[in-house]
VEXKEBA-580778 format. One record per residue (C-alpha): residue number from 1; residue in three letters; x, y, z. Coordinates in Angstrom, 3 decimals. Each point is the difference from the previous one (the first is absolute). Last residue first. Layout:
% VEXKEBA-580778
   nr  rest        px        py        pz
  NUM   ALA         X         Y         Z
...
***
This chain:
% VEXKEBA-580778
   nr  rest        px        py        pz
  439   PRO   -15.892   -33.045   -60.284
  438   LYS     2.280     2.892     1.316
  437   LYS     0.749     2.616    -2.583
  436   SER    -2.174     2.795     1.839
  435   GLY     2.143    -0.309     3.178
  434   SER     3.262     0.810    -1.796
  433   ALA    -1.553     3.107    -1.564
  432   LYS    -1.193     1.251     3.280
  431   LYS     3.352    -0.665     1.695
  430   GLN     1.725     1.762    -2.885
  429   LYS    -2.327     2.974     0.275
  428   LYS     0.619     0.302     3.741
  427   THR     3.797    -0.105    -0.529
  426   LYS    -0.188     2.851    -2.621
  425   GLN    -2.202     2.090     2.468
  424   LYS     2.491    -0.347     2.787
  423   LEU     3.002     0.707    -2.210
  422   VAL    -1.591     3.249    -1.211
  421   ASN    -0.779     0.735     3.603
  420   SER     3.546    -0.372     1.214
  419   MET     1.415     1.972    -3.019
  418   ARG    -2.353     2.817     0.731
  417   THR     0.910     0.297     3.573
  416   GLN     3.724    -0.396    -0.929
  415   LEU    -0.057     3.060    -2.307
  414   GLY    -2.261     2.248     2.231
  413   TRP     2.710     2.323     1.134
  412   LEU     1.826    -0.237    -3.386
  411   GLU    -2.941     1.153    -2.242
  410   ILE    -1.248     2.420     2.704
  409   PHE     3.394     1.766     0.043
  408   GLY     0.087     0.244    -3.819
  407   LYS    -3.377     1.681    -0.095
  406   SER     0.798     2.182     2.944
  405   HIS     2.997     1.544    -1.743
  404   ALA    -2.385     2.168    -2.131
  403   GLN    -1.259     1.722     3.102
  402   ASN     3.280     1.870     0.279
  401   PHE     0.082     1.480     3.658
  400   SER     2.148     3.150    -0.264
  399   THR    -3.250     1.938     0.373
  398   LYS    -2.553     1.698    -2.247
  397   ILE    -3.065     1.386     1.962
  396   ASN    -3.558    -0.919     0.452
  395   TYR     0.260    -3.605     1.230
  394   ASN     1.899     1.004     3.012
  393   VAL     1.580    -3.178     1.565
  392   LEU     3.685     0.879    -0.738
  391   ASN    -0.563     3.739     0.657
  390   GLN    -1.122    -0.764     3.649
  389   ASP     3.266    -1.927     0.698
  388   TYR    -0.212    -2.437     2.962
  387   LEU     3.470    -1.275     0.917
  386   SER    -0.260     2.313     3.061
  385   MET     3.277     0.845     1.905
  384   PRO    -1.137     3.489     0.946
  383   SER    -3.153    -1.449     1.196
  382   SER    -3.782     0.502    -0.236
  381   ARG    -3.088    -1.711     1.292
  380   GLY    -3.831     0.354    -0.119
  379   VAL    -3.230    -1.456     0.785
  378   VAL     0.989    -3.068     2.047
  377   GLN    -3.375    -1.234     1.583
  376   LEU    -0.716    -1.335     3.414
  375   ALA    -3.556    -0.730     0.906
  374   GLY    -1.509    -0.391     3.549
  373   LYS    -2.535     2.828    -0.680
  372   TYR     2.562     2.225    -1.663
  371   LEU     3.745     0.499    -0.011
  370   LYS     1.693     1.414    -3.214
  369   VAL     3.751    -0.462    -0.310
  368   ARG     2.520     2.251    -1.630
  367   VAL     3.449    -1.491    -0.465
  366   GLU     3.218     2.017    -0.033
  365   GLY     3.518    -0.663    -1.135
  364   CYS     2.937    -2.331     0.702
  363   VAL     0.393    -3.568    -0.842
  362   ASN     3.381     0.442    -1.922
  361   GLU     2.259    -1.429     2.549
  360   GLN    -2.652    -2.534     1.051
  359   THR     1.048    -2.644    -2.625
  358   LYS     3.453    -0.424     1.809
  357   ASN    -1.637    -0.383     3.331
  356   ILE    -2.103    -2.863    -1.256
  355   PHE     2.897    -1.823    -1.467
  354   ALA     2.108     0.260     3.161
  353   GLU    -3.173    -0.624     1.911
  352   LEU    -0.258    -3.450    -1.547
  351   ASP     3.363    -1.004     1.353
  350   GLU    -0.794     1.416     3.307
  349   ARG    -3.109    -2.151     0.239
  348   LEU     1.913    -2.960    -1.384
  347   PRO     2.471     0.133     2.998
  346   ASP    -2.824    -1.365     2.351
  345   MET    -0.501     2.103     3.000
  344   TRP    -3.588     1.123    -1.020
  343   LEU    -0.883    -3.562    -0.514
  342   GLY    -2.997    -0.138     2.234
  341   ALA    -2.429    -0.913    -2.749
  340   TYR    -1.547     3.409    -0.523
  339   ALA     3.368     1.711    -0.472
  338   LEU     1.054    -2.662    -2.404
  337   PHE    -3.222     0.047    -1.753
  336   ALA     0.075     3.772    -0.552
  335   TRP     3.511    -0.178    -1.450
  334   GLU    -1.068    -2.941    -2.366
  333   ALA    -3.054     2.025    -1.185
  332   ASP     2.274     3.124    -0.449
  331   ILE     2.418    -1.869    -2.155
  330   GLN    -2.641    -1.384    -2.239
  329   GLN    -1.585     3.340    -0.489
  328   LYS     3.422     1.404    -0.549
  327   PHE     0.332    -2.028    -3.203
  326   LEU    -3.154     1.542    -1.473
  325   VAL     0.876     3.630     1.064
  324   GLU     3.617    -0.171    -1.138
  323   HIS    -0.958    -1.528    -3.384
  322   ARG    -2.605     2.655    -0.667
  321   THR     2.533     2.649     0.736
  320   LEU    -0.180     1.907     3.363
  319   VAL    -1.035     3.567     0.465
  318   MET    -3.760     0.126    -0.608
  317   LYS    -0.766    -3.526     1.107
  316   GLU     1.861     0.688     3.193
  315   LEU    -2.200     2.999     0.837
  314   ASP    -3.150    -2.272    -0.162
  313   LYS     1.597    -2.529     2.284
  312   HIS     0.845     2.749     2.455
  311   ALA    -3.497     1.476     0.094
  310   GLU    -1.445    -3.362     0.573
  309   LEU     2.480    -0.825     2.701
  308   ILE    -0.497     3.466     1.732
  307   VAL    -3.848    -0.184     0.103
  306   THR    -0.456    -3.517     1.152
  305   ALA     2.748     0.276     2.616
  304   ALA    -1.322     3.204     1.439
  303   PRO    -3.591    -1.483     0.410
  302   CYS     1.074    -3.491     1.160
  301   GLU    -2.954    -1.392     1.896
  300   TYR     0.046    -3.871     0.006
  299   ASN    -2.227    -2.965    -0.008
  298   GLU     1.176    -3.591    -0.474
  297   ARG    -1.945    -3.108    -0.785
  296   SER     2.450    -2.870     0.414
  295   LYS     1.266    -2.931    -2.107
  294   ILE     2.197    -2.159     2.188
  293   GLY     3.170    -1.502    -1.350
  292   VAL     2.481     1.001     2.640
  291   LEU     1.217     2.891    -2.162
  290   ARG    -3.394     1.568    -0.011
  289   ASP    -1.964     0.426    -3.232
  288   GLU    -2.334     2.894     0.181
  287   ILE    -3.641     0.416    -0.928
  286   HIS    -0.745     3.705    -0.304
  285   ASP    -1.602     3.073     1.589
  284   ILE     2.018     3.281    -0.353
  283   ARG    -1.208     3.455     1.119
  282   GLY     2.313     2.815    -1.025
  281   VAL    -2.153     2.788    -1.227
  280   GLY    -3.107     1.055     2.090
  279   HIS     0.394     3.650    -0.574
  278   LYS     0.978     0.784     3.561
  277   GLY     2.544    -2.833    -0.324
  276   ALA     1.855     1.613    -2.911
  275   THR     0.691     3.217     1.748
  274   GLU     0.813    -1.520     3.564
  273   ASN     2.255    -2.873    -1.347
  272   LEU     1.439     2.611    -2.465
  271   LEU     1.167     2.250     2.898
  270   GLU     1.394    -2.900     2.044
  269   ILE     2.005    -1.207    -2.966
  268   LEU     1.493     3.426    -0.590
  267   ALA     0.777     0.606     3.578
  266   LEU     1.824    -3.284     0.258
  265   PRO     2.159     0.406    -3.155
  264   LYS     0.869     3.735     0.654
  263   LEU    -2.108     2.605    -1.888
  262   LYS     0.445     2.511    -2.691
  261   LYS    -3.177     1.967    -0.598
  260   GLY    -0.781     0.578    -3.658
  259   ASN    -3.443    -2.012     0.188
  258   VAL     1.848    -2.895     1.629
  257   ALA     3.735    -0.158    -0.033
  256   VAL     2.888    -2.568     0.121
  255   PRO    -1.601    -3.260    -1.220
  254   VAL     2.597    -2.716    -1.003
  253   GLY     1.288    -1.121    -3.362
  252   GLY     3.200     2.154    -0.149
  251   ASP    -2.225     3.147     0.488
  250   PHE    -3.808    -0.096     0.077
  249   LYS    -2.508     2.759     0.361
  248   ILE    -3.541    -0.847     0.959
  247   THR    -2.868     2.203    -1.112
  246   VAL    -3.326    -0.520     1.672
  245   TYR    -3.345     0.807    -1.370
  244   GLU    -3.089    -0.121     2.169
  243   PRO    -3.458    -1.074    -1.385
  242   THR    -3.158     1.606     1.488
  241   ASN    -2.789    -1.949     1.572
  240   PRO     2.176    -0.723     2.955
  239   ALA    -0.001    -3.720     1.126
  238   LYS    -3.069    -1.319     1.768
  237   GLU    -0.966    -2.460    -2.793
  236   PRO     3.515    -0.897    -0.520
  235   THR     0.288    -1.478     3.433
  234   VAL     2.590     2.016     2.055
  233   THR     3.588    -1.203     0.301
  232   TRP     2.553    -0.166     2.816
  231   GLU    -2.220    -1.671     2.683
  230   PHE    -1.701    -2.922    -1.788
  229   ALA    -1.331    -3.245     1.589
  228   ASP    -3.088     1.953     1.366
  227   GLU    -1.275     0.292    -3.595
  226   PRO    -0.823    -3.605    -0.292
  225   PRO     2.085    -2.122    -2.420
  224   GLU    -2.166    -1.426    -2.833
  223   LYS    -0.791    -3.691     0.550
  222   SER     0.990    -2.834    -2.273
  221   ALA     3.553    -0.397     1.326
  220   ASP    -1.416    -0.964     3.394
  219   GLU     3.166     0.526     2.056
  218   LEU    -0.839     3.815     0.047
  217   ILE    -2.767    -0.741     2.573
  216   GLY     2.401    -0.457     2.723
  215   CYS     3.739    -0.096    -1.050
  214   GLU     2.228     2.349    -1.856
  213   ILE     0.717     3.837    -0.580
  212   SER     3.291     1.101    -1.446
  211   ARG     0.979     3.819     0.217
  210   GLY     2.517     1.560    -2.380
  209   TRP     3.298     1.736    -0.727
  208   ILE     0.267     1.886     3.300
  207   SER    -0.380    -3.348     1.821
  206   GLN    -2.973    -1.897     1.381
  205   ASP    -0.935    -3.535     0.836
  204   ILE    -3.611    -0.575     1.160
  203   SER    -1.814    -3.195     1.060
  202   TYR    -3.715     0.670    -0.060
  201   LYS    -3.100    -0.090     2.252
  200   LYS     2.001     0.380     3.176
  199   ALA    -1.888    -1.189     3.071
  198   ALA    -0.014     2.382     2.870
  197   THR     0.893    -1.755     3.253
  196   SER     3.552     1.167    -0.219
  195   VAL     2.553    -2.214     1.795
  194   PRO     2.525     1.384     2.432
  193   ILE     2.792    -2.577     0.705
  192   GLY    -0.216    -1.012     3.682
  191   LYS     1.632    -3.424    -0.784
  190   THR    -3.092    -2.111     0.702
  189   LYS    -2.038     2.447    -1.976
  188   ALA     2.302    -0.327    -3.017
  187   TYR    -0.160    -3.803     0.076
  186   ALA    -3.714     0.160    -0.210
  185   ILE     0.099     2.445    -2.871
  184   GLU     2.347    -2.378    -1.851
  183   GLU    -2.186    -3.007     0.673
  182   GLU    -3.099     1.857    -1.421
  181   ARG     2.029     1.121    -3.173
  180   THR     1.053    -3.631    -0.488
  179   MET     3.664    -0.741     1.022
  178   GLY     2.171    -2.178    -2.423
  177   TRP     3.272     0.920     1.813
  176   GLU     2.434    -0.284    -2.749
  175   ARG    -1.089     2.350    -2.802
  174   VAL    -1.109     2.551     2.632
  173   PRO     3.620    -0.346     1.480
  172   ALA     1.952     0.902    -3.178
  171   ILE     3.604    -0.235     1.348
  170   ILE     3.124     0.842    -2.010
  169   LYS     3.417    -1.058     1.271
  168   LEU     2.919     2.355    -0.423
  167   ASP     3.160    -0.720    -1.943
  166   PRO    -1.619     0.647    -3.426
  165   ALA    -0.793     3.585     0.940
  164   LEU    -0.810     2.085    -3.098
  163   ALA    -0.977    -2.978    -2.265
  162   GLY    -1.737    -1.854     2.583
  161   LEU    -1.949     3.146     1.105
  160   SER    -1.031     0.666    -3.552
  159   ILE    -0.972    -3.663    -0.775
  158   ASP    -1.923    -0.549     3.301
  157   PHE    -1.774     3.355    -0.122
  156   ARG    -1.289    -0.191    -3.574
  155   VAL    -0.982    -3.639     0.221
  154   GLN    -1.860     0.491     3.275
  153   ASP    -1.664     3.113    -1.686
  152   ASN    -1.596    -2.120    -2.666
  151   GLY    -2.843    -1.357     1.862
  150   ARG    -1.266    -3.431     1.504
  149   GLY     2.758    -0.921     2.385
  148   THR    -0.684     3.140     2.206
  147   CYS     2.332     2.825     0.513
  146   GLY     0.878     1.299     3.455
  145   HIS     3.718     0.589    -0.319
  144   ALA     3.111    -1.124     1.839
  143   LEU     3.750     0.605    -0.255
  142   ALA     2.545    -1.930     1.975
  141   THR     3.214     0.201     1.944
  140   ALA    -0.034     3.709     0.765
  139   GLY     3.249     1.997     0.552
  138   ASP    -1.611     3.392     0.661
  137   LYS     1.230     2.037    -3.040
  136   GLU     0.105    -3.138    -2.342
  135   ALA    -3.678    -0.815     1.029
  134   ILE    -0.938     3.539    -0.469
  133   GLU     1.439     0.266    -3.541
  132   VAL    -1.686    -3.365    -0.708
  131   MET    -3.382     1.162     0.853
  130   LYS     0.473     3.185    -2.035
  129   ALA     0.927    -2.040    -3.084
  128   ALA    -3.046    -2.207     0.590
  127   ILE    -2.317     2.896     0.081
  126   LEU     1.392     1.343    -3.203
  125   PRO    -0.348    -3.493    -1.683
  124   ARG    -3.593    -0.029     1.123
  123   SER    -1.110     3.293    -1.184
  122   LEU    -0.049    -0.684    -3.755
  121   SER    -2.476    -2.928     0.470
  120   THR    -2.671     2.124     1.637
  119   SER    -0.246     2.400    -2.877
  118   ILE     0.403    -2.492    -2.753
  117   PRO    -1.672     2.381    -2.545
  116   TYR    -2.639    -2.899    -0.508
  115   LYS    -1.683    -0.048    -3.513
  114   GLY     2.111    -1.412    -2.870
  113   GLU     0.612    -3.223     1.666
  112   TYR     2.265     1.826     2.406
  111   LEU     0.370     3.632    -1.084
  110   ALA     3.358     1.678     0.164
  109   ASN     0.411     2.664    -2.648
  108   ALA     3.675    -0.712     0.291
  107   LYS     0.942     3.721     0.521
  106   ILE    -2.852     0.243     2.348
  105   ALA     1.201    -2.909     2.066
  104   PRO     3.414     1.483     0.199
  103   PHE    -1.795     3.100     1.477
  102   VAL    -1.879    -2.143     2.593
  101   TYR     3.051    -1.718     1.397
  100   ASP     2.828     2.514     0.585
   99   ALA    -1.695     3.361     0.036
   98   ALA    -3.434    -0.875     1.421
   97   PHE     1.190    -2.469     2.479
   96   GLU     2.895     2.236     1.153
   95   GLU    -2.453     2.835     0.654
   94   LYS    -2.447    -2.381     1.767
   93   ALA     2.584    -1.570     2.125
   92   ASP    -0.917     1.297     3.473
   91   ILE     1.549    -2.611     2.389
   90   SER    -1.435    -0.830     3.390
   89   TYR     2.366    -2.169     1.938
   88   HIS    -1.022    -2.009     3.213
   87   LYS     2.365    -1.412     2.542
   86   LEU     0.177    -2.911     2.322
   85   VAL    -3.690    -0.924    -0.462
   84   GLY    -2.048    -0.456     3.127
   83   LEU    -3.522     0.246    -1.297
   82   ARG    -0.341     3.511     1.411
   81   LEU     2.983     0.969    -2.157
   80   ALA    -1.845    -1.235    -3.188
   79   LYS    -3.198     1.814     1.003
   78   GLU     1.846     3.385     0.506
   77   GLU     1.766    -0.442    -3.304
   76   ILE    -3.260    -0.699    -1.876
   75   GLU    -1.704     3.023     1.679
   74   LYS     2.809     2.208    -1.056
   73   LEU    -0.127    -1.228    -3.522
   72   ASP    -3.646     0.848    -0.312
   71   GLU    -1.430    -2.253    -2.866
   70   PRO    -0.822     1.560    -3.383
   69   GLN     2.564    -2.030    -2.121
   68   GLY     2.202     2.147    -2.339
   67   VAL     3.305    -1.810    -0.214
   66   ASN     0.609     0.114     3.852
   65   VAL     2.343    -2.830     1.088
   64   THR    -0.770    -1.462     3.430
   63   VAL     2.769    -2.084     1.628
   62   THR    -0.283    -1.972     3.118
   61   ILE     2.873    -1.408     1.971
   60   VAL    -0.864    -3.288     1.711
   59   GLU     2.068    -1.462     2.747
   58   ALA    -0.194    -3.772    -0.414
   57   ASN    -0.565    -3.292     1.848
   56   TYR    -0.935    -1.456    -3.493
   55   LYS    -3.485    -1.251     0.844
   54   GLU    -0.854     2.475     2.810
   53   GLN     1.386     3.193    -1.264
   52   LEU    -0.965    -0.827    -3.588
   51   TRP    -3.633    -0.643     1.090
   50   LYS    -0.145     3.106     2.093
   49   ILE     1.129     2.197    -2.888
   48   LEU    -1.976    -1.930    -2.483
   47   VAL    -3.344     0.730     1.723
   46   SER     0.654     3.787    -0.704
   45   THR     0.866    -0.950    -3.602
   44   ASP    -3.377    -1.687    -0.638
   43   LEU    -2.223     2.392     1.989
   42   GLY     1.289     3.272    -1.701
   41   GLY     2.784     2.194     1.032
   40   SER     1.776    -0.366    -3.454
   39   TYR     3.175    -1.615     1.213
   38   ALA     2.783    -1.405    -2.155
   37   LEU     1.771    -2.045     2.672
   36   VAL     3.710     0.166     0.677
   35   ILE     0.914    -3.029     2.131
   34   LYS     2.711    -0.273     2.670
   33   GLU     0.430    -3.671     1.031
   32   THR     1.825    -1.774     2.851
   31   ILE    -2.097     1.215     2.927
   30   LYS     1.099    -2.470     2.832
   29   LYS    -2.986    -1.809     1.537
   28   ASN    -0.701    -0.270     3.842
   27   GLY    -2.249     2.936    -0.051
   26   ARG     0.818     2.111    -2.851
   25   LYS     3.774     0.256     0.453
   24   GLN     2.265     2.708    -1.290
   23   LEU     2.878    -1.419    -1.853
   22   GLN    -0.556     1.404    -3.439
   21   ILE     2.093    -1.664    -2.631
   20   ILE     1.423     2.504    -2.490
   19   GLY     0.975    -1.097    -3.492
   18   ARG    -0.306    -3.642    -0.923
   17   ALA    -0.154    -2.886     2.246
   16   GLU    -3.730    -0.283     0.057
   15   PRO     0.030    -0.318    -3.830
   14   ALA     2.432    -3.109     0.161
   13   ALA     3.352     0.864    -1.286
   12   ASN     1.114    -0.791    -3.533
   11   LYS     1.453     3.394    -0.730
   10   PHE     1.241     0.605     3.434
    9   LYS    -0.651     3.327     1.835
    8   ALA     1.822     0.489     3.193
    7   VAL    -1.846     0.599     3.263
    6   LYS    -1.054     3.141     1.541
    5   LYS    -1.555     0.062     3.505
    4   TYR    -3.057     2.054     0.755
    3   CYS    -1.461     1.170     3.377
    2   LEU    -3.464     1.545     0.275
    1   MET    -0.938     1.691     3.185
***
């Protein structure tokens, strides 16, 4: 039976003196830490359970946050309990992820380096928030994750956890222990941790907004990814021979219906993942700059994200002024960078969203998209807030557009360009004349 004793919280107290100190003994050692671990059920985080218990004399509480990954949550829970965790929490956060993280990303046209819809990046602050909720509920003294020292996720977790729970220590065991894969497997076997003998060809991370595929042959940037790397999208050669048209309705900058059917955020994303994926739309292959300075070859499947973001950008061009569109591109790029770079909790993100949300008030209407053989094409759009006036661009009818005004506009628009070039030519002639007078 577990016995707990409450102690007072002191601002400058040592970490082990904060919160609740568990007095149950493991052998002859007092358990002085209670650690909340982000748990995936895989080898790394399973090994972490035992490693944390031994090194920190800790009770471990595991948390699995479902943002769309395919693993069986019940199996993950049972595995964690078999490994001796104090408690395990399975949290279905797909709806919350769609509404509170993905939809803001749509408003911001979030594409890191113009290619990646930050599908993995977006889920990390949500997972961190759930970990902190559990830590506060159960009186934990520390938070732990299984990120390596090579990737971006360590940055996202450390900063988010530190911002939300500054009084709790953050532990990143994989960064500390320096184990090779073989050493990790050997350690797991000594601790009775089940080890799969099937070698994984790829490292996969999945959410409702996208699927990332890494490792193996994909590390050779010159090689085309093999078909077995993909699950959500078919190869264009095997996609249907007939194009499919999809109409997406937007209201306030976010999608609310597909082909006339109103849908909640999660259902809408899942539908477009399936629809676009069967036409081979949404494969991304690019060289990405990680925060730690490494250039990496990244492969993603993001069918719904690819379609929705392209449709959203097209509708914005119809309802926003030129100046809004061009300035918003800079704001969008900064928003995407913050989310990618682990700075979701930074005040600048909310500052940028104040501008973004204001621009989205008029982003309503419908966009018609054609899906065919891996290609995506916007083929139609309409909006009650449209700044597009068919009469103004019609050459066959008289309109309020006075063409005579164009001459004066051109004169002023190009004034400084002409002045600069006149000066350049004058200077060139003077240099030439000066050179010809030399003895």
